N, C-alpha and C positions, 0 to 999 in steps of 0.2 A: 896101592891105588891112591891117586890124588883125590882131593876134595871134589874137583870138577868131575872127575871120572865117576866118583861115587854118586854124585848128584845126577849125572847123566844116566847111570845104571838104574837108579830109582825111577827116574822119569820114563825110561823105556819100559820098565816093568808096569808102571801105572797105565801107560798108553796101550800096551798090549792087553792089560786087564780090561780096560774100557772097551777096546776093540772086540774082545771076546764076548763081553756083555751085549754089545750092539749086534754082533753077528748072530748070537744065540737067541736074541729077543725077537720072536716071530709075531709081529704085529702088523697092522695096516700101514705102518710107517717103515716097513722093512727096507724098502729101496733107499730111503733117506738114511736110515741107520747104516746100511752097507756102504754108502758113499762116504759117510763120516768115518766109518771104521777104516776104509781104504786110505783116507787122508791121515788118520792117526797112525796107521801101520807104516806108511812112507815116512812120516815124521819121526817115528821111532827108529827107522833105518838110518835116517840122517843123524839122529842123536847118538846112535850106537858107534859112530866113528870116533867119539870121544874116548871110549874105553876098549874098542876093538881095532885100533889103528894098526897094530902089528899083524892081526889076522887079515885085514884087508890088503896090507902090503904083500902078504904071502899069496893071496888069491886075487890077483890084479883084475882078472876078467869079472869076477863077482863084484869087485869094487866099482868097475865101470858100469855095470848094470845098476848098482845102488845109486851111483852119482847121477846117471841119466834119469832115474825115476823121480828125481827132484822136480822135473817138469810136469809130472802128473799130480803133484801135490795140490797146486792151486786150482786146476780144473775140477778135481774131486771136491774141494771145499766149495767152489762156486756152484757146482751141481747140487751139492748138499743143501746149500742155502736156498737155492731155487726150488728144489723138491720139497723142502720143509715148509716153505712159504706157500707154494701153490701145488696142490695135489694133482692138478691137470697137466703139470709139466711131465713130459715123457722123454725117456732116454732113447733116442733114435740113432740109427747107424750113421747118419750124416754128422753127428756130433763127434765122431771119431777123429776128425781133423784136429781136435784139441790135443791129441796124443802125438801129433807130428813132431813137435820139438823134441820129445823123448826119443822117438825113432831116429831123427836126424843126428842128435848128439851121440846116441848109442853107436850108430854106424861110423861116425867120425872117430869116436874113441877106439872102436874095434880095429879100424883100418888106418889110423894115423898115429903118429908119434905125439904123445902128450907133451906140449911145450908150455912155457909161461904165457905165451900169447894166447894159446887155446884156452888156458885156464882163465885168463882175464875175460875173454869173449864169453866163456861159460858163465862166469859170475855176473857180468853185465846183463846177459840174456835172461838169467834167472831173476834178477832184480826187476828188470823191465816187465817180465811176465807176472811176477808177484804183485806189483803195484797196479798193473792192468786189470788183473782179476779181482783185486781188492776194490778198485773203483767200480767194476762191474757188479760186485756183490753189494756194495753200498747202494747202487742204482736199483737192484732187485729189492732191497729192503725198503727203499723209498717208495717203490711201486706197491709193495706189500702194505706199507703204512697208508698210502692213499686208498687202496682197496678197502682197508679196514675203516677208513674215515667215512666211507659211504654207509657204514653201519654204526659209526661213532664208537669204535672199539680200538682206539689208538693206543690204549695202554696194554695191549696184548703181551702176555708173557713171552710168547714166541719172538716177537719183535725185539723186546729188551734183551733176551738171551742171545739172539743172533747178532744184534748190534754190538753188545759187549764183547762177544767172542771175536768178531771181525776187527773191532777197534783194538782189542788186546793183541791180536796177531799183527796188526799194523804197527803198533808200538814196539812189539818184540822184534819185528824185522827191521824197523828203523834203527833200533839199538845195534843190531847185527851189522847193518849197513854203515853206521857210524864207526863201529870198530874196524871194519874193513878199510874204510877211507883213512882212518887214523893210522892204521898200520902201513898203508900204501904211501902215505905222506912221510912216514918215518922209517923208510927203508925196510919195511915189513917187520919192524920190531914188535914183539908181542907185548900186550898189556894185560897182565894177569888179573888185575882188578876188574877190567871189562869182561874178561872171560868168565870170571866167577859171577859177576852181576848177571850176565846173560844166562848162565846155567841156573842160577837161583830163580830168575824171572820165569824161565821155561818150566822149572819144577812147580812154581806157584800156579802157572796157567794150567798145566796138566792136572794138578791136584784139584783145581777149581772145576775143570771139565768133568772129572770123575765125580766129585761131590754133587755138582749141579745135575748131572745126568742120573745119578743113582737116586737122589732125594726128590727130584722133580721130573719123573718120566713123562708127565703130561705136558711138558713144555712144547712138544712138537705138534702144535695146533695147525691144521692145514686149511687153506681156503682156496676154493676154485676161482680163477680169474674170471670165469664166465658166471652168469647168473645162477645161483644155487637153487636146487630143488629139494635138497636134503632137509632144509628147515621146514618146508611145507609138509613133507612126509612125516616128520616128527610131530608137527602140529596135528595132522590128521589122525595119527595113532595115539594121541594123548588121551589119558583116561578122563572121563567126564566127572564133574564134581560140581555141587551147588556153590557158585561163587557170586551170586546175585548181589548180596549185601556188600561184599568187598568191591565188586565191580562198580556199584553206585558210588562208593567212597572214592574210588580211583577216578571215575568220570567227573565227579564234582571237583576234585582237586585239580585235575587237568584244565578244566574250564575256568576255574576261579583264580588259580595261582600261576598258571601257564609256566610250569617248570621247564618245558621243552625249549624255552628261549635261552636257557643256559647251555652253551655249547659243550660243556664238560659233563652233562647229565649222564649218569650211568644207572643201571638197574639197581645197584646197591644204594645209591643216593636217593632215588625215587622211592624205594622200599622204605628207607628210613623216614623220609618225609611224610609218607602216607601211613606209617605205623604198621606196615606189613613186612613179612619176611621176604627176602629176595626170591626164595623158592616159590612162595605163595603168589607173589606178584607175577612171576614168570608164568605160572600155571594159569592165572586169570587172563593174561594177555593171549597166551597160546590158545586156550580153550574158548574164550569168549570173543576174541578179536580175530582169531584165525591167522595170526601172524607172529613174528618174533619181536622182541623188545625194540630194537633199533628202527625197524620198519614202522612200528606203532608210533614211536616218537616222531619219526620223519613225516608221518601222515599229518600230525598236528602242525609241524613246522611248515609243511607245504600249504596247508589250509590258511595259515597265518600269512604266508608269502602271497598267496592268491588274493587275499583281502588287500594287502598293501599294494600289489601290482594294479588292482582295479581302482583303489580309492586314493592313492597318493602319487606324487610325481618323483618319489625317491628313485635313484638309479638302482639297477639290479644288484650291484655289489653291496650297497647300503642295506637293501632288504635282506640279502643273503646273511650278512652278519647279524642283523637285528633279530631274525627268526631262529638263530642258533646254529647255522652252518658256519664252518671255518675254512672251507675251500670251494672254489667255483665248480670243480669237477664233481664233488659230492652233492652240491646243491642241484646242479643240472641233472645228475643221475637220478636223485630222489624225486625231483619235480617231474621229470619225464616218466618215471615209473608210475606216479600217481595220477598224472593228467594226460600222458602221451604227447605232451608238448614241452618245448623248452620255455623257460620263464619269459624270454623276449617274445616268442611266438604267442604265448598266452596273453601277454599285455596287448599285443597288436590285435588279437582276436577280440578281446573284450572291449578295446577302444573302438573298433569298427562297428561292434554291435550297438554301441551307444549312439552312434551317428544316425 
C-alpha cells in the first residue's frame, strides 16, 4: 500500500468514526448532525477510491453509484450549514430537486458508455456545483452573522466553526481543481507531489473535524431567523434573587460611563468593567430587566439615538455608528423593536410635534 493509499485509509476511518458519533448523538441538533454525517459518508466513499480502485473496477455498477453520489455531497453540506445556523429551516419535499444531478448522471452512467467526453462533462459539472453551493453557504453564513448582529453576538463560535470549515473545503477543492487543470494541460501526466499534498491536506481537515466536534459539541448554536420567544421564556422561569445592590451599581455605571456606545461590547466585557461575574450580570439583567443582555444594551443605544435624532442634525448613519451599532439593518431592527418606528419616521414625528 502506497503512502497516499495509507493516508486515504486513515481519512476514511476517521470520517466514518465521526459519522457514527453524529448519527448516534441524539440531541436537539439531530437533523443537522445527520446532514453532516451524510456529507462525511459520501466524502469517505470518494476517498475510498484511492485504495479500493481494483474493487471498484470489478464492481462497475457499484462504482457508478459511488461516482454519481458526488452530486449529493454539496447539497448535504449546504443544508447542514443552513440547519446549524437557523433552527427554523425545515427539510421539505420540494428540496428534492437538489438530488436531480445525482439521478441524471446515474441514469446516464447506467445506460450510456463511459467516454472521455462524458468524464470531462462530469468533472466540469461537479466543479460548477461545488462552487455554486460554496457561494450559497457563504451567503447563509453572512445572513447568520447579520442576524447575530441584531443581538451583537458576532463572535459566535458557530459562525467561526462553519466559516473555517467552508473556507477549508473551498481551499481543498481549489487545490484539487489546480491539480486537474495541471494534468489536463500536460497530457494527463500525474503529479505525485500534488497527490500527496492533497491527501495530507484532506487528512488534516478530517482530523480537525473530528477533534473540533468531539471537544466542542456545543458548537452548534442555533438561532431562529424569526423573532425568538425562547429567551423570554427563560427569563420568566429564572429564579428570583436579591440583586438590588448590584443592579444599582449596573445602572449607575450605564448612565455615567455609557459603555453601550462601544460597538464591540459583550457580556464578559461589561461584567469585567462593573466588577461582576458574567453569570451574575446575566442574572441581574434577566431577573430585573426582564430581557437578555443584547436587548438590554440595545435599549440604551436606542434611547441615545432618540436623543440625537431629536436634538441634532446628524444624519441617521452618523447617529447609528455613534450610539454603538455597526450595521443599518441591526439599527433599524432594534429601533423599531423599542419604538415601533424606524429612525427616520421617529425624527419626522418629533420634528412635526415641535412645530
